[in-house]
N, C-alpha and C positions, 0 to 999 in steps of 0.2 A: 688246646692244652698240650703239654708235653707229657708223654707216657714214659714211665720207668719200666724197662724191659728186663731188669734183673733185680733179684731180691737178696739182700744180705741178711743172714740169720746170726744173731749173737748167741753164743753158748754161754749162758750165765752160770751154769753149774747146778748141781742138785741131783735128786733122784729122778729117773724116768719110769713112767708107768706104761705097760703095754697097752696099745690101742689098736682097734681094727682099722684096715685100710679104708680110706675115703673112696667112695664109689659115686661116679656121675652117670646119669642116664639121660639120653636125648630121645625125644619121641620119634615114633615111626608113623607116618601118615600117608594117605593116598590123596591125590588131587587130579582134577581134570585140567586140561590146558586152559589157562586164563584164570583159574581159581586162585584165591589167596589161601595161604596155609600157615599154621602156627606151630612152631617147634619149641618146646619148653625144656630147660635143663633142670633136672631134679638131683638131689644129693641124698646119700645114705651114709651113716656113720660120720656125719658132720659134727665132729666133737673137738672143741678147743682149737678151732682153725683161726689163725691170726692173719694169714696173708695167702693170696692166690694170684697166679698169673698164667695165662695160656692164650693160644690163638684158636678160635673156632673156624672151621673150614667147610666149604660146600662146593658143588659144581656150579659155576656161575653161568654156564650155558643152559642149565636146567632150572635153576632158581635165581630169582632177582630179589635182592635184599630190599626190604622196605623200612623196617625200624626194629628197635628193641623196646619192649614194653613189659608191663606186669612184673616190674622189678621188685621182688620181695626180700632180697638179700639186704640185711641192715647195713647202712653206710654206703650202699651202692646207688648209682644213678647213671644216666646216659653219659655223664662225663667220664665214667670208668671204661668206656668203649671207644676205640679209635676207628671211626667210620671212614677214614680217608681212603682205605684200600678195599672197601667192600666190593667194588666192581670186579676185583680179581678173585672173589670168593673167600676172603679172609677177614676176620674181625678180631683184633687183639683186645685182651681184657686184663686189667690190673686192679687189685682190690686189697685194702688193708682194713682190719677190724677197726671200727670207729673209735673205740676207747682204749686201744692198745692191749686189750685183754682177749683171750681166746673166746671165740664165739661158737656156741653149740645150737644146732637146729634139729627139729624132729625129722625122722626119716620121711622120704618121698616129698619133702618140701620143694616146690618150684623156686629156684633162685631167680630166674628171669626167663623170658620167652622172646624168640626171634620170629619175625613175620616176613614172609616171602610171597612173591607172585610166581606161579608155576608157568614158566615160559618155554619149557621143553615140549617135545612132541610125544605123542602116545608111545608108550614103551620105554621112554627114558626114565632114569632114576638118578638120585643124588644121595650120597652118604653125607652125614653131618658128623664131623670128627673134631679132634683136638690136635693141634700141631705145635711144633717148637719154633716155627718160622712165621713171622719175624720175632714173636715173643715166645720164649721158651716156657715149657710147662714146669712150674715150681709151686708146691703147696707147703705152707708153713703151719705147723701145729705147735701150740704152747704146751710144753711138758714140764710141769712144775715151774722152775725158773728158767728153763731152756726153751729155745725155739728150734724144732727139728724139721728138716725137710722130709716129707713122707711121700711114699709112692701113691699113684692115683690109678684106680681101675675105671675103665670107661665102657659103658654100653652105648655103642654108636647109634645115631639116629639115621633115618632114611625117609626119603619122599619118593614114591613111585607115581609116575604120570600115567593115569589110566582114564578110560572113559567110564564115567559113572553118572547116574541120574541124580536128580535133586533129592536129597534125603532130608526129610522133615519129621520131627517129633511133634506130637500133639498132646496137650493137656486138656482133658475133657471133663467138664463139670455137668453132672446130671441135672435135668429140669424137674422141678417139683410140680410145676403147673403148666397147663396150656395158657391160662390167663391168670395173672400176668406171667409171661414166659420168662424163665430165669436160667436156662441152660447156656453153656458157653463152650467154645473151642479156641484154644490159644496155640498157635504154631510156633515152633522153634526150628530155624534152619540149621542143618548140620554142614552144608556145603553150598556151592553155587555162588554166583557173582551178582551182588545187588546192582541196581534196584530190581525188585521182583514185582511181577504183576499177578493178580489173583482173580479167578472167576468162580464164584460159589453158586451152586444150585441146591434147592432143598424143597421141603414140603410146601404145598399150596402155591406153586410157581415162585417160590422165593429165589432171589438172586442178589448177589453183593459182590463188590470188588475190593473189600478190605482184607487185611491179613487175618484178623481174628474175628470171631463171631461172638456177639454178646446178646443176652436177653432173647434166646431162641427157644421155641417149644421142642419137645422130644421128636425125634425122627432121624432119617438118614440124610446126611449132607455130603456133597461131593465138591471137590475143589480141583481146578486146573491151575498149575503154577508154572511160570516162565521166568527165567532169569535174563540178565542183560546180554548173554551170549546166545540166546535163543533156545537153550535147553529147557525141556518141559517135563512135568510129571503130574500124575493124577492120583488123588487119594480119596478114600471114602471113609467117613466117620459117622458113628451113631451116637446121638445124644440120648442117653437112657432117660426114662421117666414114665409117668402113667400112660397106660395103653388106651384109655378112653377119656375123652374130654368131658368135663363137667357140663351137664345139660339139664334143662328143666322144662316141664310142661305145667300149665296152670289151667285150672277150671274155676269158673266164677258163677255165682248165683246172684241174679239181679235184686235190686232193692225196690221196695215199694215207693209210691210217689211221695209220701209224707213221712217216711221212716228211714232209718239206717240199718237195714237187715241184710246187706250184701255180704258175701263170703268169697274168699280166695283160698284155694288149696293148691300148693305146689308139690310136685313129685319130681325127684331127682334121679339121674343116672350118671355113672362115671364118678370121677373124683375119689376122695377118701373120707368116709364118714368118721366122726359125726359132723353134721352140717349145722350152720347157724343162719337163720333168716332174719333180715332186718327190714322193716317197713316203717320209715319215718321215725326211727328210734324205738319202735316196738319190736322186741327181739324174742324169738323162740327157736326151738329145735324141731318143731313138728311141721312147719310150713303152712299152718292153718291160721288164717286171720278172719275174724268175724266182726259184725257190727259196723260194716263199712257203708258209707254213703256213695252216691253215684260219682264217677270221675275216673281219672287215670292214676295208676299207682306204679311206683318203681320199687322193686324188692331187690336187695343186695344179699347174695348168698356167698358164704365162705365155708370151705371144707377144712379138714384137720391139718392140711399142708398150707393153709392160708391162700389156697387158690380161690379166685373170685369169679363170680358170674352175676350179672344184673339182668333182670327180666322185667318187662313192663306188662301190666294187665289193666283191664278196665272193668268197672262195675257200671252196668247200664241201669237206667231207671225205667220202671214200667210206664209205658206211654199212654195207657188208657185206650189202646186200639187205634190211635190216630197216627199214621206215619207222616214224617216230614221229609220231603225230598226236594231239594233245590235244583236237581238235575246234575248232569256231568260238568266237569271243568270245560271252560269255553276259551277259544282263541278268536279274537275279533280283529277286523281290519281297522286301520286308523280312520276315525270319524264315525264309526258305528256306535250304536247304543244297545246295551243288553237290558233285559228286564227280568228280574227274579220275582217269583210269585210263591206265596204260601197259602194254605187253606184259610178261608175267611172266618171259620168258626172257632177262633182261638181268642183267649182272653187278653193277651198282651204280646207285643212284638218288640224285640230288641235286636236291631241290625248293627253289625260290627264290620268295619273294614280294617284289616291288619290289626285286630284287637282293639281298635278305637271305636267307641260307641258313636253311632251316627244319629242325627236328629230325626230321621225318618222313623215313624212308629207304625206304619201301615203294613198291609199284607203284601204290597208290591214295592219293589225298589228299582228305579231306573239307574243304570250304571254307564258312565262314559270314561271312567279311569280304571286301571287295572289294580288288582290286589286280591287278598284272600277275604271273602265275604262270608259272614256267619250270621245265622238267625237263631235266636233263642226265644222260645214262646212258651206259654202256659196253656194247658188244655182245660176244658171245663171241669175235669176231675181234679185239677190242681197239680197235674204232672208237668214237669219241665221237659220239653223236647227241643232238639237242636239239629242243625245240619250246616254244612259249609261247602262252598264251591270256589274254585280258583278261576279268576278272570284275568286274561292277559291279552295284550294287543300285539299283533304281528310286528316283528322287528324288520321285516323285509319291505323294501320300497322299490319303486321302479321309475324310470324316466326315459326320455328320448333325447338324442343329441344329433348335431350335424348342421346347426345354423352356419351358413356360409354364403359366399358370393361367387357366382360363376358367370362366364360369358355364355351368351346364347349359343346353343349347339353342344356345350359341354354337359357332363353329368357329375353327380356326386353321390356318395353313399349315406343313407340315413341309418341311425342305429337306435334300437330300443333295447333296454336291459332285459335280463333273463326272465322268461315267463312263458305264457301260452295264450292262444286265442287272439292273435293280433288282427287289427283291422285299421288300415290306413285310408285316409280320405283327404282331398279328392284323389281319384285314381289317375288323373291325367299326368302323364310324364313318369309314372312309376313302373318299375319292372315287375313288382308284385304288390298286392295289397294285404296279404295274410301271412307275411314273413317278418322276422325281426329286423332285417337289414336290406331293404329294397334300395335300388339305385334310382335316383331322381334326375330327370332331364326336362324340366319345364321350359316353355317358350318365354314365359313372363314370370315376374316375381310371384312366388306362391307360398302360402302357409299350409303345411301338411299337418294333419292331426292324426294321432294314433290312440287307440284304445286297446288295452290288453289286461291280462291278469298275472300277478306275481305267482311264483311257485306254490305259495300257500293259499291262492285263490282270491287275493285282494285286488280290486279293480284299480287301474291306472289310466289317467288321461294326460297327454302332453302334446306339445306341438313343436315343429321345426320350421324355420323360415329360410327359404332359398331365394336370395335376391339375384335376379338375372340382369347382367350388364350387357348393353348393346355394343357390339364391336364398333370401333371408331370409324370404319369405312362406311357405316350406315348412318352416321351423324349428319344432319342437314343444316348445321350451323358451324361457324368458324370459332374454335377456342383460341382467343387472343392470348399473347404472352408479354405484350409491352403496352405501357400506358404512361402518358406525359401530361398530367393536369397542371400545366404552367401558365395557362391563360393566354396562349398565343393563338387561340382559335383553331388549333389542330390537335386532335386526339386528347381534348381536355376532359372528355367524359368516357367512362368505360363502356364500350359498345361491342356486342358480339354479332357480326353479320349473320342473318338467317335465323336468329333466335325467335323472331316473330312467327316462324312457321309452326311453333309449338304452342299449345293452349295453356300449359302450366309449367312452372319450374321453380327452383329455389337455388340460391347461391350463398356461400359463406366464404369470406376472404380472411386469411390469417396472416399474422406476421411470422417471421422465421422462428420466434420463440413460442408460437402457438396461441398468441393473443388474437381474439376475434376483433377485426377492425371494421367489418361491414357484413350485413346479412339482409337478405331481401327475398320475399316470395313473389313469384311472377315478375321477375326482373325483365325490363323492356316492354312488358305488357301493360303495366300500370305504374304511375308515379315517375319521379325524376330518375335520371341516370346518376351513377356515383361519380363524384368529382374528386375523389381522393382525399376527402376530409373525414376527420373523426372528432366529434363533439366541437365542430366549428373550426378546427385547425387542420392544416394539411398534414398528412402522415409523412414521416421521414422517407426520403428516397431509399431504395433498396429492393431486395428480392422478397416477395410475398408468395403465397400460394392460395389457390381457391379450389373449392369443390362445387361443381354444378351438377344438379340432378334435374332431369327432365322426366317427369312422371309418366308422360303419355307413352313413351317408348322404353321406360325403365333405363334411361341412359344416365350414367354417372361419369363425369369428366373431372380429372384432377390435373391441374397444371401449375407451373410456376408463373408468377406475374411480376415483371420488373417495372418499378415506378421510378421515373426520372423527371427532373425539372429543368 
C-alpha cells in the first residue's frame, strides 16, 4: 500500500480547551543472544487523538525485526506499518481515527507491540526511539471543531544483550490427597528460545518429561530445563498437602461353620477425619462390621477431603481342626503329570480349574494341563474348607542341530541348546561327549544322540545325522555322463562300469525341471538296465542329471547325463 507521510490539519474554528501532552512509553527489556523479545508502545493522556504518524527506530545490528502484533489501537492493523525498510532499523507508521472523531484511551494502554530477535553480542544494547525520517512525527488532537498538532513526549525503550539463565514462573496447586493425587505445577517461561526439554524427578522414583505436572501427591519436585540454544536451569518446587498418607489396619474374627458371626474392625492413621467406611453399600463412621460370613471383603474408606483408600480383608471359617493343604505351586516339564491329594475323611469334594468346576469328585486329581486348581470340601462337622495351587508347565524347550553332509576326513560342529548335563552318543568321532557343541569327524554316516536338561531341569532328547561322502578318487565304478538309446546296438542301455563291485545301491534320474524319470534300487545287480524310456516312451533328448548312492561305502555321486538319439 502507499503510505501518506504528512498530515494536513483543518482548523475549523471554535474554542480550544487545554489538554495535557501525549506521552508514549517503549518497554525496556533484557535478552540473551538468540532470544526473542517483545517491545510494546503504551500511551498516557491519549485524549481526542484523531491522527498520528512517526517512524520507530532501533539498531539493526543488535535487533532483527520479526513482526508487529498485539495491535490494540482501534482502526489500526499491520497495513498501517511500512515494513519495506525494517532491515535498516526503521518502521514508519501512519494512523487516522476510524470514524473521523477524536479517540480517547485509558492510560498505560498498549497500542501495539514489536517483536525482535536478539542478534547482537553480549554487552550490546539498542535504543528504541521515534524519528522524523522518513515519516515525520506529527500528532493530531481534535479540539472542539479544530484539529491541533500537539507535542509528543517519549520515554525511549531499550534492549540490553546480557547472559541470563532461563527464568520460569510456576503456579502450584496444593494436593488434598495422596490417593487420588490432585496436586499440580504449571510452568510459565519468561525467556529462552523454544522448543524446551524438561526432566522432572519427585517422590517414589517419579520422573516425567512434560512441561507441567498434573495429579501429583504432595512432596518436593525438581525439574531441569533446557532450551534450543543449550541453556539450562534447575528449579525445585514443593506441592503442599497432607503430611501423612491415609492408611488402615484391619483385625478379623472368624465365623462358625454354620453361622455368620465374623467381624471386621478397621483402624486408620493419617488423612483428615471424619472417615466414612463402605462395605458393599453398608456405610458407617466407626469402621466396625459384624454379622459377616466367610469370604473376601473390600472396604472403601473416604476422609473429609474425599481422599480414598481401599483395603481387602477376609473372614475365615472355623475348620473343625482339619487342615487342607494341596502343597506349593508347581512347575512341570512338558509331558509330566501332577497329582493333587486331599484327606480321605471328607464328605464332599469339588475341584475347580481356573474357576470352572471339574467332573472329578474324588480325593485325588491327576493333572496334565496348567492352571489354577482349587478344592472345596466339607468336613464331618459341616465346615467348608478350601485350598488352591497353581500348576504351570515350563516354557523352555531344547533341541540339537547340525544335520549335514561332509566328506570323509572332514569335521563339523554339533549344537545343543542352552542347558546342562549333556551326554552325546556314540562317542566315536566326537571331540567331547559332555559339552553342548562337540566337533564330529565320523568315518561313516552316523546318527548322534544327545540327552541333556533345560535350565529349569526338564529333560531333552534329540539326534543329529552326519552323512559321510566318500571322495571320488576312492570310487570303484565309472560315473557315466552320456547315453544314446537309439537302437543301434551301441550304448543303448545305461551302464556304469564297475558298479557290480558293490553289493547295494540306488539311483534316481531327473529331468532338468526336476521330474523323476527313472528310479531303481540295486541297479545293475538285479533286473533290466534302463533303456531311456518312461511309461513305454522314449524320453526327449537333452541334459538330465542323476544321484547315485552306494550304501556300502556311503558314496554319493551327482552327475549330468546327456541323452542323444
